[in-house]
PAGUKOL-622687 format. One record per residue: x, y, z of N, C-alpha, C, O in turn. Coordinates in steps of 0.05 Angstrom, whole numbers, padded with zeros to 5 digits, always signed. Example, Ala and Ser with C-alpha at 12.3 -4.5 7.8 and 13.67 -1.06 7.14 Angstrom:
PAGUKOL-622687
+00264-00114+00156+00246-00090+00156+00264-00066+00156+00285-00066+00169+00257-00045+00142+00273-00021+00143+00258+00001+00157+00268+00023+00161
end
This chain:
PAGUKOL-622687
+00017-00024+00000+00000+00000+00000+00018+00025+00000+00036+00027+00017+00013+00043-00018+00028+00068-00019+00007+00090-00014-00013+00091-00028+00013+00107+00005-00006+00128+00012+00010+00153+00020+00034+00152+00022-00004+00174+00025+00010+00198+00035-00007+00222+00037-00031+00222+00030+00005+00243+00047-00008+00269+00051+00007+00289+00034+00031+00293+00038-00007+00302+00016+00005+00321-00002+00009+00348+00012+00026+00364+00003-00006+00354+00033-00004+00379+00046+00016+00378+00069+00032+00359+00071+00014+00398+00087+00030+00397+00111+00052+00418+00111+00052+00437+00094+00070+00416+00130+00091+00436+00133+00114+00432+00114+00120+00409+00106+00128+00454+00108+00151+00452+00091+00175+00443+00107+00183+00456+00126+00187+00420+00099+00209+00409+00113+00235+00413+00099+00256+00403+00108+00235+00428+00077+00260+00434+00062+00270+00409+00048+00254+00392+00039+00297+00408+00044+00308+00386+00029+00318+00363+00046+00326+00343+00035+00317+00365+00072+00325+00344+00090+00304+00322+00089+00280+00327+00092+00313+00297+00086+00295+00274+00086+00298+00257+00111+00320+00255+00122+00276+00245+00119+00276+00228+00143+00258+00204+00137+00239+00205+00121+00265+00182+00150+00249+00157+00146+00245+00143+00172+00263+00140+00189+00220+00134+00176+00213+00117+00198+00209+00089+00186+00192+00085+00169+00224+00070+00195+00222+00042+00186+00209+00026+00208+00220+00023+00230+00186+00015+00202+00171-00002+00222+00175-00031+00213+00166-00039+00192+00189-00046+00230+00194-00074+00224+00183-00092+00246+00171-00082+00265+00186-00117+00243+00175-00137+00262+00166-00162+00248+00163-00162+00223+00161-00182+00263+00152-00208+00251+00124-00205+00240+00109-00187+00247+00117-00223+00222+00089-00224+00212+00070-00226+00236+00074-00242+00254+00049-00210+00235+00029-00210+00257+00035-00191+00279+00020-00190+00299+00057-00176+00278+00065-00158+00299+00048-00133+00299+00047-00119+00320+00035-00126+00277+00018-00103+00276+00029-00080+00260+00021-00057+00264+00047-00085+00241+00060-00064+00226+00040-00048+00209+00041-00024+00209+00023-00062+00194+00004-00049+00176-00016-00032+00192-00021-00009+00184-00026-00042+00213-00045-00027+00230-00032-00002+00242-00044+00019+00242-00007-00005+00251+00007+00017+00263+00013+00039+00242+00011+00062+00247+00020+00030+00218+00026+00048+00196+00001+00065+00189+00003+00089+00185-00021+00052+00187-00046+00066+00180-00054+00086+00203-00062+00108+00197-00050+00077+00228-00057+00095+00250-00038+00119+00251-00046+00141+00257-00012+00114+00246+00007+00136+00246+00002+00156+00224+00004+00180+00227-00006+00145+00200-00012+00162+00178-00035+00181+00185-00035+00204+00178-00055+00170+00199-00078+00187+00208-00069+00209+00227-00077+00232+00224-00052+00202+00247-00042+00222+00266-00026+00244+00252-00029+00267+00258-00009+00236+00233+00007+00256+00218-00011+00275+00202-00006+00299+00201-00032+00264+00190-00050+00281+00175-00064+00300+00194-00068+00324+00187-00072+00291+00217-00085+00308+00237-00067+00330+00246-00076+00353+00252-00040+00324+00247-00021+00344+00256-00012+00362+00233+00003+00381+00237-00021+00356+00208-00013+00372+00185+00015+00367+00176+00028+00385+00164+00026+00343+00181+00053+00336+00173+00053+00321+00146+00038+00301+00144+00068+00331+00127+00069+00318+00101+00086+00292+00103+00106+00292+00117+00078+00272+00088+00092+00246+00089+00085+00229+00065+00066+00234+00051+00101+00208+00061+00094+00187+00043+00096+00160+00058+00113+00158+00075+00079+00141+00053+00079+00116+00067+00077+00092+00048+00063+00094+00028+00091+00071+00054+00091+00048+00037+00095+00022+00053+00110+00021+00072+00080+00001+00045+00084-00025+00056+00100-00041+00037+00091-00047+00015+00125-00048+00044+00143-00061+00025+00133-00089+00017+00141-00099-00004+00117-00102+00034+00107-00128+00027+00091-00128+00000+00089-00148-00013+00079-00105-00006+00065-00103-00031+00084-00106-00055+00075-00115-00076+00109-00098-00052+00128-00101-00073+00137-00130-00077+00143-00138-00100+00137-00145-00056+00146-00173-00057+00123-00192-00064+00128-00215-00072+00098-00184-00061+00075-00201-00063+00073-00213-00091+00076-00200-00111+00067-00239-00092+00064-00253-00117+00075-00282-00113+00082-00290-00091+00075-00296-00134+00085-00324-00133+00105-00329-00156+00098-00327-00179+00130-00335-00149+00140-00337-00122+00145-00309-00110+00147-00289-00125+00146-00308-00084+00152-00282-00071+00180-00272-00078+00199-00288-00080+00182-00246-00084+00208-00236-00091+00227-00237-00068+00220-00236-00045+00253-00240-00075+00274-00241-00054+00277-00213-00042+00267-00193-00053+00290-00212-00019+00295-00186-00006+00311-00168-00024+00306-00144-00024+00330-00179-00038+00347-00162-00056+00329-00149-00078+00334-00126-00085+00310-00164-00088+00292-00154-00109+00273-00133-00098+00270-00111-00110+00260-00138-00075+00240-00119-00066+00253-00094-00054+00241-00072-00055+00277-00096-00043+00290-00072-00033+00299-00055-00056+00300-00030-00053+00307-00067-00078+00315-00051-00102+00290-00036-00112+00293-00013-00120+00267-00049-00112+00243-00035-00121+00235-00013-00101+00226+00008-00109+00239-00019-00075+00234+00001-00055+00251+00026-00059+00241+00049-00057+00276+00022-00065+00294+00044-00070+00284+00061-00094+00284+00086-00092+00275+00048-00115+00265+00062-00138+00239+00078-00132+00236+00101-00141+00221+00066-00118+00196+00079-00111+00201+00104-00094+00190+00125-00099+00218+00101-00074+00223+00123-00056+00239+00146-00070+00235+00169-00064+00255+00139-00090+00268+00159-00106+00248+00176-00121+00250+00200-00123+00227+00162-00132+00206+00176-00146+00190+00193-00126+00181+00215-00133+00186+00183-00102+00171+00199-00082+00187+00224-00075+00175+00246-00072+00213+00222-00073+00229+00246-00067+00228+00266-00090+00226+00290-00085+00228+00256-00115+00225+00274-00138+00198+00288-00137+00196+00310-00147+00178+00275-00126+00152+00287-00124+00150+00307-00100+00129+00320-00097+00171+00310-00085+00172+00330-00064+00169+00320-00036+00168+00336-00017+00166+00294-00033+00163+00283-00005+00189+00281+00009+00210+00275-00004+00189+00287+00035+00214+00286+00050+00213+00269+00075+00233+00263+00087+00189+00261+00084+00186+00243+00107+00172+00218+00097+00151+00219+00085+00185+00195+00103+00175+00170+00093+00169+00151+00117+00185+00149+00135+00147+00137+00115+00140+00116+00134+00141+00090+00118+00127+00087+00098+00157+00071+00127+00162+00046+00112+00157+00023+00131+00170+00020+00151+00138+00006+00124+00133-00019+00138+00147-00042+00123+00142-00045+00099+00165-00056+00136+00180-00077+00123+00188-00099+00143+00196-00094+00165+00185-00124+00134+00194-00146+00150+00223-00152+00143+00229-00168+00125+00241-00140+00158+00270-00144+00154+00278-00167+00173+00279-00164+00197+00285-00190+00161+00290-00213+00177+00318-00215+00187+00324-00229+00207+00337-00201+00174+00365-00202+00182+00376-00173+00184+00363-00154+00174+00399-00171+00196+00412-00145+00197+00419-00135+00169+00417-00111+00164+00426-00153+00151+00432-00145+00123+00407-00134+00110+00408-00114+00095+00384-00147+00113+00359-00137+00101+00351-00110+00113+00342-00093+00099+00355-00107+00139+00348-00082+00152+00366-00059+00141+00356-00037+00135+00392-00065+00138+00409-00045+00126+00402-00038+00098+00404-00015+00090+00392-00058+00083+00384-00053+00055+00359-00035+00054+00357-00018+00037+00341-00038+00073+00317-00021+00075+00325+00007+00082+00316+00026+00070+00343+00010+00101+00353+00036+00109+00366+00050+00086+00362+00074+00081+00383+00035+00072+00397+00047+00049+00377+00054+00027+00380+00075+00014+00357+00037+00023+00337+00043+00002+00322+00069+00008+00313+00083-00011+00318+00075+00034+00303+00099+00041+00319+00124+00032+00306+00144+00025+00345+00122+00032+00361+00145+00023+00357+00170+00039+00359+00192+00028+00351+00167+00064+00344+00190+00081+00368+00201+00096+00387+00186+00101+00367+00226+00103+00388+00238+00119+00388+00227+00147+00409+00224+00160+00364+00220+00157+00362+00208+00183+00340+00187+00183+00319+00190+00171+00346+00164+00196+00327+00142+00197+00323+00133+00225+00342+00132+00241+00298+00126+00232+00291+00115+00258+00279+00088+00253+00259+00086+00237+00289+00067+00266+00279+00040+00262+00264+00031+00287+00276+00030+00309+00239+00025+00284+00222+00016+00306+00213-00012+00300+00203-00018+00278+00217-00030+00319+00208-00058+00316+00183-00062+00334+00183-00056+00357+00163-00073+00321+00139-00082+00336+00142-00111+00344+00149-00127+00327+00138-00117+00368+00143-00144+00378+00119-00155+00394+00103-00139+00405+00117-00181+00395+00096-00195+00410+00106-00223+00415+00122-00233+00399+00096-00237+00435+00104-00265+00440+00096-00282+00416+00077-00277+00402+00112-00303+00412+00108-00321+00389+00080-00332+00388+00068-00334+00366+00070-00340+00411+00043-00352+00411+00022-00332+00402+00003-00339+00389+00025-00307+00410+00006-00287+00402+00007-00281+00372-00013-00277+00359+00031-00280+00362+00034-00276+00333+00021-00299+00317+00006-00294+00298+00025-00323+00326+00012-00346+00313-00018-00344+00315-00032-00350+00295-00028-00336+00338-00057-00333+00341-00069-00312+00322-00089-00316+00310-00055-00289+00320-00064-00268+00302-00064-00277+00273-00084-00273+00258-00043-00290+00265-00041-00299+00237-00061-00321+00231-00072-00322+00209-00066-00338+00250-00086-00360+00246-00114-00348+00241-00129-00358+00226-00120-00326+00255-00146-00313+00251-00146-00295+00226-00168-00292+00214-00124-00284+00218-00123-00265+00196-00122-00278+00169-00136-00270+00150-00105-00299+00166-00101-00310+00140-00121-00332+00133-00129-00347+00151-00130-00333+00108-00150-00354+00101-00138-00382+00102-00115-00386+00096-00155-00401+00111-00145-00428+00114-00138-00441+00087-00122-00460+00087-00149-00432+00065-00143-00444+00040-00118-00432+00026-00111-00441+00004-00104-00414+00040-00079-00403+00029-00057-00423+00035-00052-00428+00059-00043-00434+00015-00023-00454+00020+00001-00445+00036+00015-00461+00048+00006-00418+00037+00029-00408+00051+00024-00403+00081+00042-00394+00095-00001-00407+00090-00007-00400+00118+00010-00415+00139+00020-00402+00156+00012-00441+00137+00028-00455+00158+00057-00446+00159+00069-00442+00181+00069-00441+00135+00097-00432+00135+00100-00404+00146+00120-00398+00160+00080-00387+00141+00081-00360+00151+00080-00360+00182+00095-00345+00195+00062-00376+00193+00059-00378+00222+00085-00388+00234+00094-00378+00255+00097-00408+00222+00122-00420+00232+00144-00399+00231+00160-00397+00250+00145-00384+00209+00166-00364+00206+00163-00342+00227+00182-00331+00237+00138-00334+00231+00132-00313+00251+00142-00321+00279+00153-00305+00294+00138-00347+00286+00147-00356+00312+00178-00354+00313+00189-00346+00334+00191-00361+00292+00221-00360+00291+00231-00331+00294+00251-00326+00307+00217-00313+00281+00226-00285+00280+00218-00268+00304+00228-00246+00308+00200-00279+00320+00189-00263+00342+00210-00253+00361+00208-00230+00371+00230-00269+00367+00251-00260+00385+00276-00250+00371+00293-00237+00383+00278-00256+00344+00302-00249+00330+00302-00220+00320+00322-00206+00324+00280-00211+00309+00280-00184+00297+00284-00162+00318+00299-00143+00313+00272-00164+00342+00277-00143+00361+00306-00139+00369+00314-00118+00378+00322-00160+00366+00350-00159+00374+00369-00151+00351+00393-00151+00356+00358-00145+00328+00376-00138+00305+00391-00112+00311+00380-00093+00322+00416-00112+00303+00432-00087+00305+00420-00067+00285+00415-00073+00262+00415-00043+00295+00402-00022+00278+00374-00015+00287+00364+00005+00279+00362-00032+00304+00336-00026+00315+00339-00005+00338+00355-00009+00356+00325+00017+00336+00327+00039+00355+00308+00036+00379+00315+00043+00401+00285+00025+00374+00266+00021+00396+00248-00002+00390+00243-00009+00367+00238-00015+00411+00220-00037+00408+00194-00031+00423+00194-00023+00446+00171-00035+00409+00145-00031+00422+00131-00058+00423+00129-00073+00404+00121-00064+00447+00108-00090+00452+00078-00088+00446+00063-00076+00461+00070-00100+00423+00042-00098+00416+00024-00117+00430+00000-00119+00425+00035-00133+00448+00018-00148+00466+00003-00130+00485-00018-00137+00495+00015-00106+00491+00003-00087+00509-00011-00064+00494-00029-00052+00505-00003-00059+00470-00012-00036+00455-00030-00042+00432-00026-00062+00418-00050-00025+00427-00065-00025+00403-00052-00007+00383-00034+00007+00389-00062-00007+00358-00050+00009+00336-00048+00039+00343-00028+00051+00337-00069+00050+00355-00069+00079+00360-00047+00086+00381-00034+00106+00378-00044+00069+00401-00023+00074+00421+00005+00071+00409+00023+00086+00416+00008+00050+00392+00034+00047+00379+00040+00071+00362+00062+00082+00363+00020+00081+00347+00024+00104+00330+00032+00128+00346+00049+00144+00338+00020+00132+00369+00026+00155+00386+00055+00153+00396+00069+00173+00397+00064+00129+00403+00091+00125+00412+00111+00132+00389+00132+00144+00393+00104+00123+00365+00121+00128+00342+00122+00158+00336+00144+00169+00329+00100+00171+00337+00099+00199+00331+00115+00215+00352+00130+00234+00345+00114+00207+00377+00129+00219+00398+00159+00215+00393+00175+00233+00397+00167+00191+00385+00195+00185+00379+00206+00202+00356+00228+00212+00357+00189+00205+00335+00197+00222+00313+00202+00251+00322+00221+00264+00314+00184+00260+00338+00186+00288+00348+00211+00292+00365+00225+00312+00362+00216+00272+00383+00239+00275+00400+00266+00273+00385+00286+00284+00394+00265+00260+00362+00289+00258+00345+00292+00282+00326+00311+00284+00311+00273+00301+00328+00274+00324+00310+00267+00318+00281+00276+00332+00264+00253+00296+00276+00246+00288+00249+00220+00299+00239+00212+00294+00217+00207+00315+00256+00182+00329+00249+00187+00359+00252+00201+00367+00270+00175+00374+00234+00178+00403+00237+00154+00414+00252+00133+00401+00254+00157+00438+00263+00135+00451+00277+00132+00443+00306+00111+00449+00318+00152+00430+00318+00151+00424+00346+00139+00396+00352+00131+00382+00333+00137+00390+00377+00126+00365+00386+00096+00364+00385+00083+00381+00397+00085+00346+00369+00055+00344+00367+00043+00338+00394+00051+00320+00408+00022+00354+00400+00009+00350+00426-00004+00323+00429-00003+00312+00451-00016+00313+00408-00030+00287+00410-00010+00265+00417-00017+00247+00432+00014+00266+00406+00034+00246+00412+00043+00248+00441+00046+00228+00454+00047+00273+00450+00056+00277+00478+00036+00266+00498+00043+00251+00516+00010+00272+00494-00010+00263+00512-00013+00233+00512-00016+00220+00533-00013+00221+00488-00017+00192+00486+00007+00178+00499+00003+00157+00512+00031+00188+00495+00054+00176+00506+00053+00177+00537+00060+00157+00550+00045+00199+00548+00043+00202+00577+00022+00183+00588+00026+00174+00611+00001+00177+00573-00020+00160+00583-00012+00131+00582-00025+00114+00596+00008+00124+00566+00016+00095+00563+00046+00092+00567+00060+00083+00549+00056+00098+00591+00085+00096+00595+00096+00068+00594+00120+00065+00589+00080+00048+00599+00089+00020+00599+00091+00009+00571+00101-00013+00567+00082+00024+00551+00080+00013+00524+00107+00009+00511+00111-00010+00496+00126+00027+00517+00151+00027+00502+00171+00009+00515+00178+00013+00539+00182-00010+00500+00204-00027+00510+00228-00018+00494+00231-00023+00471+00247-00003+00508+00269+00009+00493+00289-00011+00484+00289-00035+00493+00307-00002+00468+00326-00020+00455+00343-00036+00475+00350-00059+00470+00349-00024+00498+00365-00038+00517+00351-00062+00530+00363-00078+00544+00325-00064+00526+00309-00086+00537+00303-00107+00517+00288-00125+00523+00316-00106+00493+00310-00126+00473+00316-00154+00482+00300-00173+00477+00338-00158+00496+00346-00184+00504+00326-00196+00524+00320-00219+00523+00316-00179+00542+00296-00188+00561+00271-00197+00547+00258-00216+00555+00263-00182+00526+00239-00189+00511+00242-00216+00498+00224-00233+00499+00266-00221+00486+00270-00246+00473+00270-00269+00493+00259-00291+00487+00281-00265+00517+00281-00286+00537+00253-00292+00547+00246-00315+00552+00236-00271+00549+00208-00276+00557+00193-00293+00537+00175-00308+00544+00201-00291+00512+00188-00306+00491+00199-00334+00487+00189-00350+00471+00220-00340+00503+00231-00367+00502+00248-00371+00478+00251-00394+00469+00260-00350+00465+00275-00353+00441+00303-00341+00445+00320-00341+00427
end
């Protein structure tokens, strides 16, 4: 899915990217949509893309192929005047994560990983994916494997536990993180500040990644 807001504040020529990663079922798509809504409400211009749409098909494209396409799409987005990008991507390895960051071509990037226990990911995917899809069992198995691995990747800046958070709360945490990093113009959005204050337990920072993995038994 490619979406965006054509209006908003002038951010000049500096580009920034928020990369939302995590295992399948972690809530990346829902968080991306919720964050896009918050940014529109704040009047912040952005472009958003779900990289899985680039890989979708049979056979699924390799990471090298879809990241190359991601690079091309974002280059076109920059030519169209966009300077803030929201990218949802399942980066399974540090190499893949670095490829996504490089594809963004941004002056500054923030990598947020959405995480949840393996059993919860499996439960979500079992409810979400149709039973007649032949790839469902493999997806659930892969999600279990990645549940503890992705949060610990080098390059992840913060981890949000979606076992505790819904999409709106995740989006508020992400918006707050962007503001604190100076990746938004016009100051700290009030909606992000208030939501973050109301949900202090939601954010599991990067230094707690190992603890999260241990809790998941991986």
